[in-house]
C-alpha positions in Angstrom: 0.0 0.0 0.0 1.3 3.5 -0.9 1.4 6.0 1.7 -1.6 8.3 1.6 -1.6 12.1 2.1 -4.7 14.3 2.3 -7.4 13.3 0.1 -8.9 15.6 -2.5 -12.6 16.5 -2.7 -13.3 14.2 -5.5 -11.5 11.2 -3.8 -13.7 11.7 -0.8 -16.8 11.9 -2.9 -15.9 8.6 -4.7 -15.3 6.8 -1.5 -18.6 8.1 -0.1 -20.4 6.9 -3.1 -18.9 3.4 -2.8 -20.0 3.4 0.8 -23.5 4.5 0.0 -23.9 1.8 -2.7 -22.6 -0.9 -0.4 -24.9 0.3 2.5 -27.8 0.0 0.1 -26.9 -3.6 -0.8 -25.8 -2.6 -4.4 -22.7 -3.2 -6.2 -20.2 -0.4 -6.5 -19.1 -0.4 -10.1 -18.0 2.5 -12.3 -21.3 3.6 -13.8 -23.3 3.0 -10.5 -20.7 5.2 -8.7 -21.0 7.8 -11.3 -24.9 7.8 -11.1 -24.8 7.9 -7.2 -22.5 11.0 -7.3 -24.7 12.7 -9.9 -27.9 11.9 -8.1 -26.6 13.1 -4.7 -24.5 16.1 -5.7 -26.3 17.3 -8.9 -22.8 17.3 -10.3 -22.1 15.9 -13.8 -19.0 13.7 -13.7 -17.0 12.6 -16.7 -16.7 8.9 -17.0 -12.9 8.9 -17.3 -12.5 10.8 -14.1 -14.3 8.2 -12.2 -12.1 5.4 -13.3 -8.8 7.4 -13.0 -9.8 8.2 -9.5 -10.9 4.6 -8.6 -7.5 3.4 -9.8 -5.7 5.9 -7.7 -7.7 5.1 -4.6 -7.0 1.4 -5.1 -3.3 2.1 -5.5 -3.5 4.1 -2.1 -5.1 1.0 -0.6 -8.3 2.8 0.2 -10.4 0.7 -2.1 -10.3 -2.9 -3.3 -11.9 -4.4 -6.4 -12.9 -7.7 -7.7 -14.4 -8.8 -11.0 -18.0 -9.6 -11.0 -20.0 -11.8 -13.3 -19.9 -11.3 -17.0 -23.0 -10.0 -18.8 -24.1 -10.2 -22.4 -25.0 -6.5 -22.2 -21.4 -5.8 -21.6 -20.0 -8.0 -24.3 -19.1 -10.8 -21.9 -16.9 -8.5 -19.9 -17.1 -8.6 -16.2 -17.9 -5.5 -14.0 -15.2 -4.3 -11.6 -16.8 -4.0 -8.2 -15.3 -1.9 -5.5 -15.5 -1.7 -1.8 -13.9 0.6 0.7 -11.1 -0.8 2.9 -10.8 0.0 6.6 -8.1 2.5 5.7 -10.5 4.2 3.3 -13.1 4.5 5.9 -10.7 6.1 8.2 -9.5 8.5 5.5 -13.2 9.6 4.8 -13.8 10.1 8.5 -10.7 12.1 8.9 -11.5 14.3 5.9 -15.1 15.0 7.0 -13.7 15.9 10.5 -11.3 18.4 9.0 -13.9 20.1 7.0 -16.3 20.1 9.9 -13.7 21.7 12.2 -12.8 24.3 9.4 -16.6 25.2 9.0 -17.1 25.7 12.8 -17.5 29.3 13.5 -18.1 30.3 9.8 -21.9 29.9 9.9 -22.6 33.7 10.3 -20.3 34.5 7.3 -21.6 31.6 5.1 -25.3 32.3 5.9 -25.7 28.9 7.7 -27.9 28.6 10.7 
Protein backbone atom coordinates (compact mmCIF):
# COMPACT_ATOMS: atom_id res chain seq x y z
CA UNK A 1 0.00 0.00 0.00
CA UNK A 2 1.35 3.40 -0.97
CA UNK A 3 1.39 6.08 1.73
CA UNK A 4 -1.62 8.32 1.56
CA UNK A 5 -1.64 12.04 2.07
CA UNK A 6 -4.64 14.30 2.34
CA UNK A 7 -7.52 13.30 0.08
CA UNK A 8 -8.91 15.60 -2.55
CA UNK A 9 -12.59 16.47 -2.59
CA UNK A 10 -13.36 14.18 -5.52
CA UNK A 11 -11.55 11.27 -3.89
CA UNK A 12 -13.71 11.69 -0.78
CA UNK A 13 -16.85 11.91 -2.94
CA UNK A 14 -15.91 8.68 -4.74
CA UNK A 15 -15.28 6.85 -1.46
CA UNK A 16 -18.59 8.10 -0.06
CA UNK A 17 -20.45 6.95 -3.17
CA UNK A 18 -18.94 3.47 -2.84
CA UNK A 19 -19.97 3.41 0.84
CA UNK A 20 -23.53 4.50 -0.01
CA UNK A 21 -23.87 1.84 -2.69
CA UNK A 22 -22.55 -0.86 -0.38
CA UNK A 23 -24.85 0.23 2.44
CA UNK A 24 -27.83 0.00 0.10
CA UNK A 25 -26.83 -3.56 -0.80
CA UNK A 26 -25.83 -2.69 -4.36
CA UNK A 27 -22.63 -3.27 -6.25
CA UNK A 28 -20.27 -0.31 -6.51
CA UNK A 29 -19.04 -0.39 -10.09
CA UNK A 30 -18.03 2.52 -12.30
CA UNK A 31 -21.34 3.62 -13.79
CA UNK A 32 -23.26 3.03 -10.53
CA UNK A 33 -20.71 5.17 -8.68
CA UNK A 34 -21.07 7.90 -11.30
CA UNK A 35 -24.88 7.77 -11.07
CA UNK A 36 -24.74 7.93 -7.26
CA UNK A 37 -22.53 11.02 -7.32
CA UNK A 38 -24.68 12.75 -9.92
CA UNK A 39 -27.89 11.91 -8.05
CA UNK A 40 -26.64 13.07 -4.65
CA UNK A 41 -24.60 16.10 -5.73
CA UNK A 42 -26.32 17.30 -8.88
CA UNK A 43 -22.83 17.40 -10.35
CA UNK A 44 -22.09 15.96 -13.81
CA UNK A 45 -19.09 13.66 -13.70
CA UNK A 46 -17.02 12.61 -16.72
CA UNK A 47 -16.73 8.84 -16.94
CA UNK A 48 -12.95 8.92 -17.32
CA UNK A 49 -12.46 10.86 -14.09
CA UNK A 50 -14.32 8.14 -12.19
CA UNK A 51 -12.04 5.35 -13.40
CA UNK A 52 -8.82 7.34 -12.98
CA UNK A 53 -9.80 8.18 -9.40
CA UNK A 54 -10.91 4.61 -8.62
CA UNK A 55 -7.52 3.33 -9.82
CA UNK A 56 -5.67 5.94 -7.74
CA UNK A 57 -7.69 5.12 -4.61
CA UNK A 58 -7.02 1.43 -5.12
CA UNK A 59 -3.28 2.13 -5.49
CA UNK A 60 -3.44 4.03 -2.18
CA UNK A 61 -5.08 1.01 -0.53
CA UNK A 62 -8.32 2.87 0.20
CA UNK A 63 -10.39 0.69 -2.16
CA UNK A 64 -10.20 -2.89 -3.31
CA UNK A 65 -11.86 -4.34 -6.38
CA UNK A 66 -12.89 -7.72 -7.71
CA UNK A 67 -14.29 -8.83 -11.02
CA UNK A 68 -17.99 -9.61 -11.01
CA UNK A 69 -19.96 -11.84 -13.31
CA UNK A 70 -19.87 -11.36 -17.06
CA UNK A 71 -23.00 -10.10 -18.79
CA UNK A 72 -24.15 -10.19 -22.38
CA UNK A 73 -25.00 -6.48 -22.20
CA UNK A 74 -21.32 -5.76 -21.54
CA UNK A 75 -20.11 -7.94 -24.40
CA UNK A 76 -19.14 -10.72 -22.00
CA UNK A 77 -16.86 -8.45 -19.95
CA UNK A 78 -17.13 -8.56 -16.16
CA UNK A 79 -17.86 -5.50 -14.04
CA UNK A 80 -15.17 -4.35 -11.66
CA UNK A 81 -16.81 -4.06 -8.23
CA UNK A 82 -15.28 -1.84 -5.53
CA UNK A 83 -15.46 -1.71 -1.77
CA UNK A 84 -13.88 0.67 0.71
CA UNK A 85 -11.11 -0.74 2.92
CA UNK A 86 -10.86 0.02 6.64
CA UNK A 87 -8.12 2.54 5.75
CA UNK A 88 -10.50 4.15 3.25
CA UNK A 89 -13.19 4.50 5.91
CA UNK A 90 -10.66 6.08 8.25
CA UNK A 91 -9.55 8.51 5.52
CA UNK A 92 -13.17 9.57 4.85
CA UNK A 93 -13.82 10.10 8.56
CA UNK A 94 -10.66 12.18 8.85
CA UNK A 95 -11.51 14.32 5.80
CA UNK A 96 -15.06 14.97 7.01
CA UNK A 97 -13.76 15.87 10.50
CA UNK A 98 -11.28 18.37 9.04
CA UNK A 99 -13.97 20.08 6.97
CA UNK A 100 -16.33 20.12 9.96
CA UNK A 101 -13.68 21.76 12.17
CA UNK A 102 -12.86 24.31 9.47
CA UNK A 103 -16.56 25.11 9.01
CA UNK A 104 -17.14 25.67 12.73
CA UNK A 105 -17.54 29.37 13.46
CA UNK A 106 -18.11 30.36 9.83
CA UNK A 107 -21.89 29.92 9.96
CA UNK A 108 -22.55 33.71 10.25
CA UNK A 109 -20.25 34.47 7.32
CA UNK A 110 -21.60 31.66 5.13
CA UNK A 111 -25.23 32.29 6.02
CA UNK A 112 -25.69 28.90 7.71
CA UNK A 113 -27.98 28.52 10.68
